[in-house]
C-alpha positions as YAML, in Angstrom:
chain: A
units: angstrom
residues:
- id: 1
  name: MET
  ca: [87.84, 131.69, 105.36]
- id: 2
  name: ALA
  ca: [90.49, 129.42, 103.84]
- id: 3
  name: GLU
  ca: [91.61, 130.45, 100.35]
- id: 4
  name: LEU
  ca: [91.24, 127.89, 97.54]
- id: 5
  name: GLN
  ca: [94.59, 126.97, 96.07]
- id: 6
  name: LYS
  ca: [94.41, 125.49, 92.57]
- id: 7
  name: GLY
  ca: [97.34, 123.19, 92.17]
- id: 8
  name: LEU
  ca: [100.34, 123.45, 94.50]
- id: 9
  name: GLU
  ca: [102.14, 126.50, 93.14]
- id: 10
  name: GLY
  ca: [103.25, 128.57, 96.14]
- id: 11
  name: VAL
  ca: [102.16, 125.90, 98.60]
- id: 12
  name: ILE
  ca: [104.67, 124.27, 100.95]
- id: 13
  name: ALA
  ca: [103.76, 120.58, 100.88]
- id: 14
  name: ALA
  ca: [106.76, 119.08, 102.72]
- id: 15
  name: GLU
  ca: [110.23, 119.70, 104.05]
- id: 16
  name: THR
  ca: [113.19, 117.60, 102.96]
- id: 17
  name: LYS
  ca: [116.86, 117.02, 103.75]
- id: 18
  name: VAL
  ca: [117.42, 115.17, 100.50]
- id: 19
  name: SER
  ca: [118.15, 118.07, 98.17]
- id: 20
  name: SER
  ca: [117.90, 121.85, 98.01]
- id: 21
  name: ILE
  ca: [118.42, 124.69, 95.58]
- id: 22
  name: ILE
  ca: [119.84, 127.86, 97.15]
- id: 23
  name: ASP
  ca: [121.03, 130.73, 94.97]
- id: 24
  name: SER
  ca: [120.67, 128.44, 91.92]
- id: 25
  name: GLN
  ca: [123.05, 125.91, 93.49]
- id: 26
  name: LEU
  ca: [121.74, 122.32, 93.76]
- id: 27
  name: THR
  ca: [122.94, 120.15, 96.63]
- id: 28
  name: TYR
  ca: [122.16, 116.55, 97.60]
- id: 29
  name: ALA
  ca: [122.16, 116.06, 101.38]
- id: 30
  name: GLY
  ca: [124.51, 119.00, 101.65]
- id: 31
  name: TYR
  ca: [126.92, 117.89, 98.88]
- id: 32
  name: ASP
  ca: [127.46, 120.23, 95.93]
- id: 33
  name: ILE
  ca: [126.06, 118.75, 92.73]
- id: 34
  name: ASP
  ca: [129.15, 119.77, 90.74]
- id: 35
  name: ASP
  ca: [131.43, 117.85, 93.09]
- id: 36
  name: LEU
  ca: [129.18, 114.80, 92.92]
- id: 37
  name: ALA
  ca: [128.91, 114.90, 89.13]
- id: 38
  name: GLN
  ca: [132.67, 115.09, 88.79]
- id: 39
  name: ASN
  ca: [133.68, 112.62, 91.45]
- id: 40
  name: ALA
  ca: [130.88, 110.26, 92.50]
- id: 41
  name: GLU
  ca: [129.50, 107.07, 91.00]
- id: 42
  name: PHE
  ca: [125.78, 106.91, 90.67]
- id: 43
  name: GLU
  ca: [125.70, 104.12, 93.32]
- id: 44
  name: GLU
  ca: [127.31, 106.50, 95.82]
- id: 45
  name: VAL
  ca: [124.62, 109.07, 95.11]
- id: 46
  name: ILE
  ca: [121.87, 106.43, 95.55]
- id: 47
  name: TYR
  ca: [123.33, 105.67, 99.00]
- id: 48
  name: LEU
  ca: [123.63, 109.36, 99.78]
- id: 49
  name: LEU
  ca: [120.01, 110.10, 98.94]
- id: 50
  name: TRP
  ca: [118.84, 107.18, 101.06]
- id: 51
  name: HIS
  ca: [121.09, 107.64, 104.07]
- id: 52
  name: TYR
  ca: [122.09, 111.33, 103.93]
- id: 53
  name: ARG
  ca: [125.77, 110.41, 103.90]
- id: 54
  name: LEU
  ca: [128.21, 108.86, 101.41]
- id: 55
  name: PRO
  ca: [129.04, 105.17, 101.81]
- id: 56
  name: ASN
  ca: [132.33, 103.82, 102.91]
- id: 57
  name: LYS
  ca: [134.16, 101.33, 100.69]
- id: 58
  name: GLU
  ca: [132.48, 98.26, 102.13]
- id: 59
  name: GLU
  ca: [128.99, 99.81, 102.01]
- id: 60
  name: LEU
  ca: [129.48, 100.90, 98.43]
- id: 61
  name: GLN
  ca: [130.61, 97.46, 97.33]
- id: 62
  name: GLU
  ca: [127.68, 95.79, 99.11]
- id: 63
  name: LEU
  ca: [125.24, 98.08, 97.34]
- id: 64
  name: LYS
  ca: [126.92, 97.43, 93.95]
- id: 65
  name: ASP
  ca: [126.73, 93.68, 94.52]
- id: 66
  name: LYS
  ca: [123.06, 93.82, 95.38]
- id: 67
  name: LEU
  ca: [122.19, 96.04, 92.47]
- id: 68
  name: TYR
  ca: [123.90, 93.61, 90.10]
- id: 69
  name: GLU
  ca: [122.19, 90.62, 91.72]
- id: 70
  name: TYR
  ca: [118.73, 92.20, 91.46]
- id: 71
  name: MET
  ca: [119.11, 93.39, 87.89]
- id: 72
  name: THR
  ca: [118.28, 89.94, 86.58]
- id: 73
  name: LEU
  ca: [114.54, 89.66, 85.80]
- id: 74
  name: ASN
  ca: [112.24, 86.71, 86.06]
- id: 75
  name: PRO
  ca: [111.90, 85.19, 82.54]
- id: 76
  name: ARG
  ca: [108.16, 85.72, 82.76]
- id: 77
  name: VAL
  ca: [108.79, 89.48, 82.76]
- id: 78
  name: TYR
  ca: [110.53, 89.19, 79.35]
- id: 79
  name: ASN
  ca: [107.61, 87.14, 78.05]
- id: 80
  name: HIS
  ca: [105.27, 89.75, 79.42]
- id: 81
  name: PHE
  ca: [106.98, 92.41, 77.30]
- id: 82
  name: LYS
  ca: [106.80, 90.24, 74.20]
- id: 83
  name: GLU
  ca: [103.01, 90.07, 74.58]
- id: 84
  name: TYR
  ca: [102.72, 93.86, 74.11]
- id: 85
  name: ALA
  ca: [101.66, 95.37, 70.84]
- id: 86
  name: THR
  ca: [105.11, 96.95, 70.87]
- id: 87
  name: GLY
  ca: [104.40, 99.46, 68.14]
- id: 88
  name: ASN
  ca: [101.54, 101.00, 70.08]
- id: 89
  name: VAL
  ca: [102.64, 100.79, 73.71]
- id: 90
  name: HIS
  ca: [104.29, 103.93, 75.07]
- id: 91
  name: PRO
  ca: [107.59, 103.09, 76.86]
- id: 92
  name: MET
  ca: [106.36, 104.80, 80.04]
- id: 93
  name: THR
  ca: [103.19, 102.73, 79.92]
- id: 94
  name: ALA
  ca: [105.30, 99.60, 79.62]
- id: 95
  name: LEU
  ca: [107.48, 100.72, 82.55]
- id: 96
  name: ARG
  ca: [104.45, 101.53, 84.73]
- id: 97
  name: THR
  ca: [102.84, 98.15, 84.05]
- id: 98
  name: SER
  ca: [106.06, 96.19, 84.43]
- id: 99
  name: VAL
  ca: [106.91, 97.76, 87.80]
- id: 100
  name: SER
  ca: [103.51, 96.58, 89.01]
- id: 101
  name: TYR
  ca: [104.13, 93.17, 87.45]
- id: 102
  name: ILE
  ca: [107.49, 92.53, 89.15]
- id: 103
  name: ALA
  ca: [105.85, 93.05, 92.56]
- id: 104
  name: HIS
  ca: [104.26, 89.62, 91.98]
- id: 105
  name: PHE
  ca: [107.68, 88.00, 92.30]
- id: 106
  name: ASP
  ca: [108.68, 89.82, 95.48]
- id: 107
  name: SER
  ca: [107.73, 87.62, 98.39]
- id: 108
  name: HIS
  ca: [108.33, 90.57, 100.77]
- id: 109
  name: ALA
  ca: [106.40, 93.18, 98.78]
- id: 110
  name: GLU
  ca: [103.99, 93.80, 101.66]
- id: 111
  name: ASP
  ca: [106.58, 93.52, 104.43]
- id: 112
  name: GLU
  ca: [106.89, 96.79, 106.43]
- id: 113
  name: ASP
  ca: [110.03, 95.85, 108.30]
- id: 114
  name: GLU
  ca: [112.64, 98.63, 107.88]
- id: 115
  name: SER
  ca: [115.37, 96.30, 106.58]
- id: 116
  name: GLN
  ca: [112.99, 94.74, 104.09]
- id: 117
  name: THR
  ca: [111.86, 98.19, 102.98]
- id: 118
  name: MET
  ca: [115.42, 99.21, 102.21]
- id: 119
  name: GLU
  ca: [116.10, 95.91, 100.45]
- id: 120
  name: ARG
  ca: [113.00, 96.50, 98.35]
- id: 121
  name: ALA
  ca: [114.29, 99.92, 97.39]
- id: 122
  name: VAL
  ca: [117.52, 98.37, 96.15]
- id: 123
  name: ARG
  ca: [115.61, 95.71, 94.31]
- id: 124
  name: ILE
  ca: [113.38, 98.23, 92.49]
- id: 125
  name: GLN
  ca: [116.32, 100.51, 91.72]
- id: 126
  name: ALA
  ca: [118.14, 97.61, 90.05]
- id: 127
  name: LYS
  ca: [115.18, 96.30, 88.12]
- id: 128
  name: ILE
  ca: [114.17, 99.70, 86.71]
- id: 129
  name: ALA
  ca: [117.33, 99.64, 84.59]
- id: 130
  name: SER
  ca: [116.59, 96.10, 83.41]
- id: 131
  name: LEU
  ca: [112.91, 96.91, 82.66]
- id: 132
  name: VAL
  ca: [113.75, 99.98, 80.62]
- id: 133
  name: THR
  ca: [116.51, 98.32, 78.58]
- id: 134
  name: ALA
  ca: [114.66, 95.03, 78.11]
- id: 135
  name: TYR
  ca: [111.60, 96.73, 76.69]
- id: 136
  name: ALA
  ca: [113.78, 98.86, 74.40]
- id: 137
  name: ARG
  ca: [115.35, 95.73, 72.97]
- id: 138
  name: VAL
  ca: [112.02, 93.86, 72.66]
- id: 139
  name: ARG
  ca: [110.64, 96.78, 70.65]
- id: 140
  name: GLN
  ca: [113.54, 96.34, 68.25]
- id: 141
  name: ASP
  ca: [113.08, 92.58, 67.99]
- id: 142
  name: LYS
  ca: [116.40, 91.96, 69.75]
- id: 143
  name: GLU
  ca: [117.36, 89.46, 72.44]
- id: 144
  name: ILE
  ca: [117.47, 90.54, 76.05]
- id: 145
  name: VAL
  ca: [120.96, 91.21, 77.44]
- id: 146
  name: LYS
  ca: [121.72, 90.19, 81.01]
- id: 147
  name: PRO
  ca: [123.89, 92.38, 83.29]
- id: 148
  name: ASN
  ca: [127.67, 92.18, 83.44]
- id: 149
  name: LYS
  ca: [129.19, 91.87, 86.92]
- id: 150
  name: ASP
  ca: [132.27, 93.90, 85.88]
- id: 151
  name: LEU
  ca: [130.20, 97.01, 85.08]
- id: 152
  name: ASN
  ca: [128.67, 99.61, 87.40]
- id: 153
  name: TYR
  ca: [125.04, 100.73, 87.20]
- id: 154
  name: ALA
  ca: [125.65, 103.22, 84.39]
- id: 155
  name: GLY
  ca: [127.77, 100.77, 82.44]
- id: 156
  name: ASN
  ca: [125.24, 98.00, 82.81]
- id: 157
  name: PHE
  ca: [122.41, 100.19, 81.65]
- id: 158
  name: LEU
  ca: [124.28, 100.98, 78.43]
- id: 159
  name: TYR
  ca: [125.39, 97.32, 78.01]
- id: 160
  name: MET
  ca: [121.90, 95.94, 78.47]
- id: 161
  name: LEU
  ca: [120.48, 98.62, 76.17]
- id: 162
  name: ARG
  ca: [122.86, 98.13, 73.24]
- id: 163
  name: GLY
  ca: [124.27, 94.65, 73.70]
- id: 164
  name: GLU
  ca: [127.88, 95.77, 73.48]
- id: 165
  name: LEU
  ca: [130.38, 96.85, 76.09]
- id: 166
  name: PRO
  ca: [130.34, 100.66, 76.50]
- id: 167
  name: THR
  ca: [133.56, 102.70, 76.42]
- id: 168
  name: ASP
  ca: [134.88, 104.33, 79.59]
- id: 169
  name: ILE
  ca: [133.89, 107.79, 78.29]
- id: 170
  name: GLU
  ca: [130.34, 106.57, 77.57]
- id: 171
  name: ILE
  ca: [130.05, 105.16, 81.06]
- id: 172
  name: GLU
  ca: [131.42, 108.41, 82.57]
- id: 173
  name: ALA
  ca: [128.99, 110.56, 80.58]
- id: 174
  name: PHE
  ca: [125.94, 108.48, 81.43]
- id: 175
  name: ASN
  ca: [127.01, 108.23, 85.06]
- id: 176
  name: LYS
  ca: [127.08, 112.05, 85.24]
- id: 177
  name: ALA
  ca: [123.63, 112.17, 83.68]
- id: 178
  name: LEU
  ca: [122.24, 109.80, 86.28]
- id: 179
  name: VAL
  ca: [123.86, 111.79, 89.10]
- id: 180
  name: LEU
  ca: [122.46, 115.09, 87.81]
- id: 181
  name: HIS
  ca: [118.95, 113.71, 87.45]
- id: 182
  name: ALA
  ca: [118.89, 111.68, 90.68]
- id: 183
  name: ASP
  ca: [116.77, 114.13, 92.63]
- id: 184
  name: HIS
  ca: [114.95, 117.37, 91.75]
- id: 185
  name: GLU
  ca: [113.09, 118.26, 94.91]
- id: 186
  name: LEU
  ca: [109.32, 117.75, 95.15]
- id: 187
  name: ASN
  ca: [108.32, 117.49, 91.49]
- id: 188
  name: ALA
  ca: [104.99, 116.03, 90.41]
- id: 189
  name: SER
  ca: [106.12, 112.41, 90.21]
- id: 190
  name: THR
  ca: [107.82, 112.56, 93.64]
- id: 191
  name: PHE
  ca: [104.72, 114.18, 95.19]
- id: 192
  name: THR
  ca: [102.52, 111.54, 93.60]
- id: 193
  name: ALA
  ca: [104.63, 108.73, 95.03]
- id: 194
  name: ARG
  ca: [104.50, 110.34, 98.46]
- id: 195
  name: CYS
  ca: [100.72, 110.61, 98.30]
- id: 196
  name: ALA
  ca: [100.43, 106.92, 97.42]
- id: 197
  name: VAL
  ca: [102.70, 105.61, 100.19]
- id: 198
  name: SER
  ca: [101.34, 108.10, 102.71]
- id: 199
  name: SER
  ca: [98.06, 106.22, 102.46]
- id: 200
  name: LEU
  ca: [100.00, 103.21, 103.70]
- id: 201
  name: SER
  ca: [100.13, 101.63, 100.27]
- id: 202
  name: ASP
  ca: [103.23, 99.60, 99.32]
- id: 203
  name: MET
  ca: [106.42, 100.81, 97.69]
- id: 204
  name: TYR
  ca: [105.64, 99.26, 94.30]
- id: 205
  name: SER
  ca: [102.32, 101.15, 94.21]
- id: 206
  name: GLY
  ca: [104.19, 104.36, 94.99]
- id: 207
  name: ILE
  ca: [106.58, 103.84, 92.07]
- id: 208
  name: VAL
  ca: [103.75, 102.89, 89.74]
- id: 209
  name: ALA
  ca: [101.95, 106.07, 90.67]
- id: 210
  name: ALA
  ca: [105.16, 108.11, 90.17]
- id: 211
  name: VAL
  ca: [105.79, 106.65, 86.68]
- id: 212
  name: GLY
  ca: [102.21, 107.44, 85.72]
- id: 213
  name: SER
  ca: [102.72, 111.06, 86.76]
- id: 214
  name: LEU
  ca: [106.10, 111.26, 85.01]
- id: 215
  name: LYS
  ca: [104.69, 110.07, 81.70]
- id: 216
  name: ARG
  ca: [103.41, 113.46, 80.60]
- id: 217
  name: PRO
  ca: [105.25, 116.79, 79.99]
- id: 218
  name: ILE
  ca: [104.14, 118.74, 83.06]
- id: 219
  name: THR
  ca: [106.29, 116.89, 85.58]
- id: 220
  name: TRP
  ca: [108.31, 119.48, 87.43]
- id: 221
  name: TRP
  ca: [105.55, 120.94, 89.55]
- id: 222
  name: CYS
  ca: [101.90, 120.24, 90.32]
- id: 223
  name: LYS
  ca: [99.36, 122.30, 88.39]
...
């Protein structure tokens, strides 16, 4: 008779090449996390996690250009934030709802073509930074800040959040934080996203589900 397993502790749910922890050493696609934190831009790590290899110079620049292009939000998204009762809406609730909302402006949201799927991933990755920072500013009654083409992903996040150009050391520190938190194996939010898209739902639905799971404290494993 099969044994009832409450939660997923001790259960192997999937195998992955994305990251691993062996003898307390974290690697992304075979690259040591210490080396990546010291030497890689977050955009390089995004590419690595998606393609299992680091980008060349041209591929990295193409990704940076697309991330910058897609960071700009439809003005209706800003107005959507302003309609919230900002004092009562949890930031993760705002993020969850806004990720669902931006799908309305993606004419290829339901397209299952591989190239469109990858383009959608870039689009969502870019807009997450804009959604988080825009809502933070709306909550403070401040104007939205648009991205700066001269800044990388980490730099633009800080710039759009605070409305002033970050220093090099601030960009470096936040870039390291993004690299270190880019992947942590099959935690609850990742597992939730996989469950959603495995039912053949769309990518936006998977991210919405993941954000919902990430909202509460028990996020690192499934209970």
